C-alpha positions as CSV (number, residue, x, y, z in Angstrom):
1,M,-56.8,56.0,23.6
2,A,-53.8,57.4,21.8
3,D,-50.8,55.1,21.1
4,A,-47.2,56.0,20.9
5,V,-45.1,54.3,18.3
6,T,-41.4,53.6,19.0
7,T,-38.8,51.6,17.3
8,R,-36.6,49.1,19.2
9,N,-34.2,46.8,17.3
10,D,-35.9,47.6,14.0
11,V,-39.3,46.6,15.4
12,L,-42.1,49.1,15.6
13,I,-43.7,49.0,19.1
14,T,-47.1,50.5,19.6
15,E,-47.9,51.1,23.3
16,P,-50.4,53.3,25.2
17,V,-49.4,56.8,26.0
18,S,-47.9,56.9,29.5
19,G,-50.1,58.4,32.2
20,R,-53.2,56.4,31.4
21,V,-54.3,53.8,33.9
22,S,-55.2,50.4,32.6
23,W,-58.0,49.5,35.1
24,G,-58.7,46.3,33.3
25,S,-55.3,45.0,34.1
26,I,-55.5,46.1,37.8
27,W,-58.9,44.3,38.2
28,A,-57.6,41.2,36.4
29,G,-54.7,41.0,38.8
30,T,-56.9,41.6,41.8
31,F,-59.3,38.8,40.8
32,A,-56.3,36.5,40.2
33,F,-55.1,37.3,43.7
34,V,-58.5,36.8,45.4
35,A,-59.1,33.5,43.5
36,I,-55.8,32.0,44.4
37,W,-55.8,33.2,48.0
38,S,-59.4,32.0,48.6
39,V,-58.9,28.5,47.2
40,F,-55.6,27.7,48.8
41,G,-56.6,29.6,52.0
42,M,-59.5,27.3,52.4
43,L,-57.2,24.3,51.9
44,G,-54.9,25.6,54.6
45,E,-57.8,26.2,56.9
46,A,-59.1,22.7,56.4
47,I,-55.7,21.2,57.0
48,F,-54.8,23.1,60.1
49,A,-58.4,23.1,61.6
50,S,-58.4,19.3,61.2
51,S,-55.4,19.0,63.4
52,A,-56.9,21.0,66.3
53,S,-57.8,19.2,69.5
54,P,-61.3,20.2,70.5
55,N,-61.0,18.7,74.0
56,A,-57.9,20.7,75.0
57,A,-58.1,23.9,77.0
58,E,-56.5,25.8,74.2
59,P,-57.7,23.9,71.1
60,V,-55.8,25.9,68.5
61,A,-52.5,26.1,70.4
62,G,-49.6,25.7,68.1
63,L,-51.6,26.2,65.0
64,S,-50.7,29.9,64.7
65,A,-47.2,29.1,63.6
66,G,-48.2,26.7,60.9
67,M,-51.1,28.7,59.7
68,G,-48.9,31.9,59.8
69,I,-46.3,30.2,57.6
70,W,-49.0,29.0,55.2
71,V,-50.7,32.4,55.0
72,T,-47.4,34.2,54.4
73,I,-46.3,31.9,51.6
74,L,-49.8,31.9,50.1
75,T,-50.0,35.7,50.1
76,I,-46.6,36.0,48.5
77,I,-47.5,33.5,45.7
78,A,-51.0,35.0,45.2
79,M,-49.7,38.6,45.1
80,Y,-46.9,37.6,42.7
81,V,-49.3,35.9,40.3
82,G,-51.7,38.9,40.6
83,G,-48.8,41.2,39.8
84,R,-47.8,39.1,36.8
85,V,-51.4,39.2,35.5
86,T,-51.5,43.0,36.0
87,G,-48.1,43.5,34.3
88,H,-49.1,41.2,31.4
89,F,-52.4,43.0,30.7
90,T,-51.0,46.5,31.3
91,N,-49.2,46.4,28.0
92,Y,-46.7,49.2,28.9
93,A,-43.1,48.8,28.1
94,D,-41.6,50.8,30.9
95,R,-41.1,49.1,34.3
96,G,-42.2,52.2,36.3
97,T,-45.7,52.3,34.8
98,R,-46.1,48.5,35.4
99,L,-44.8,49.0,38.9
100,L,-47.5,51.7,39.6
101,H,-50.1,49.4,38.2
102,G,-48.8,46.7,40.5
103,I,-49.2,49.0,43.5
104,A,-52.7,49.8,42.5
105,M,-53.5,46.1,42.2
106,F,-52.0,45.5,45.7
107,G,-54.1,48.2,47.2
108,L,-57.3,47.0,45.5
109,S,-56.5,43.4,46.6
110,V,-56.0,44.5,50.2
111,V,-59.4,46.3,50.2
112,A,-61.1,43.3,48.6
113,F,-59.5,41.0,51.2
114,V,-60.6,43.3,54.1
115,I,-64.2,43.4,52.7
116,L,-64.3,39.6,52.4
117,A,-62.9,39.2,55.9
118,I,-65.6,41.5,57.3
119,F,-68.4,39.8,55.4
120,S,-67.1,36.3,56.5
121,G,-66.7,37.4,60.1
122,T,-70.3,38.8,60.1
123,A,-71.6,35.7,58.5
124,L,-69.8,33.5,61.1
125,T,-71.0,35.4,64.1
126,G,-74.5,36.1,62.7
127,G,-74.0,39.8,63.4
128,A,-73.7,39.1,67.1
129,S,-71.4,41.1,69.4
130,V,-68.2,39.8,70.8
131,P,-68.7,37.6,73.9
132,A,-67.6,38.9,77.3
133,G,-64.8,36.3,77.5
134,A,-63.1,37.7,74.5
135,H,-60.7,39.7,76.7
136,S,-58.9,36.7,78.0
137,S,-55.1,36.5,77.6
138,Y,-55.5,33.6,75.2
139,I,-57.8,35.5,72.8
140,L,-55.5,38.5,73.0
141,T,-52.5,36.3,72.1
142,V,-54.4,34.8,69.2
143,F,-55.3,38.3,67.9
144,A,-51.7,39.5,68.4
145,D,-50.4,36.5,66.4
146,L,-52.9,37.2,63.6
147,G,-51.8,40.8,63.5
148,W,-48.2,39.9,63.1
149,I,-48.9,37.2,60.6
150,G,-51.1,39.6,58.7
151,F,-48.5,42.3,58.6
152,A,-45.7,40.0,57.6
153,S,-47.7,38.3,54.8
154,L,-49.0,41.6,53.5
155,F,-45.6,43.2,53.4
156,L,-44.0,40.3,51.7
157,G,-47.1,40.1,49.4
158,W,-46.6,43.7,48.5
159,L,-43.0,43.0,47.5
160,A,-44.1,40.0,45.5
161,A,-46.8,42.0,43.7
162,M,-44.3,44.6,42.7
163,G,-41.9,42.0,41.4
164,G,-44.7,40.2,39.5
165,A,-45.9,43.5,37.9
166,T,-42.5,44.5,36.8
167,H,-41.7,41.1,35.3
168,G,-45.2,40.4,34.0
169,A,-45.0,42.4,30.8
170,G,-46.9,40.6,28.1
171,Q,-46.2,40.6,24.5
172,L,-46.1,44.2,23.4
173,R,-48.1,44.9,20.2
174,T,-45.4,45.0,17.6
175,S,-45.4,45.6,13.9
176,A,-42.5,43.9,12.2
177,P,-40.7,45.9,9.6
178,P,-41.6,44.9,6.0
179,A,-39.7,41.8,5.0
180,T,-36.8,42.5,2.7
181,R,-37.1,40.8,-0.6
182,D,-34.7,40.0,-3.3
183,V,-35.2,42.9,-5.7
184,Q,-34.3,42.3,-9.2
185,E,-33.9,45.1,-11.6
186,I,-36.5,45.2,-14.3
187,R,-35.6,46.7,-17.7
188,R,-38.0,49.1,-19.1
189,A,-39.9,47.9,-22.1
190,A,-39.2,49.8,-25.3
């Protein structure tokens, strides 16, 4: 890949030519997001599922608010860290290019999350179809709550990923100018 060399504050900066996509940085940010979200998502699930009352008519009543707050905050943090990782490994100096890399990381993270959700849902149900009682008002309310929570957390996560990517610039490859030395005049030998 060709590099552009610019000078800022008497420091030579070598950066990739704009227009090239750094897929390594996008994948690194996506993996950071998935790892953080998975680990702390399991923690939230364990905490909130432990407080459910299995003998109640609606065993998870009231959990949607707490879990919604947890998922939203977790998505914001995980997307921000993923954006920072993407911006750090992108190695572009301009914010616009880092922002575009952050958008690509966000899109790839959402796709990865949807694929993981489909696989986990299939694994939990064993590939079985939805039971006939799934059309009750309670189930529809749970799905509506999940939809709103998912939208809010993804929207705020998108903003966090953009902020992380634009602020996550790593150390640019720099070449310091040659050090100035005290130069003494040398007289020519005869």
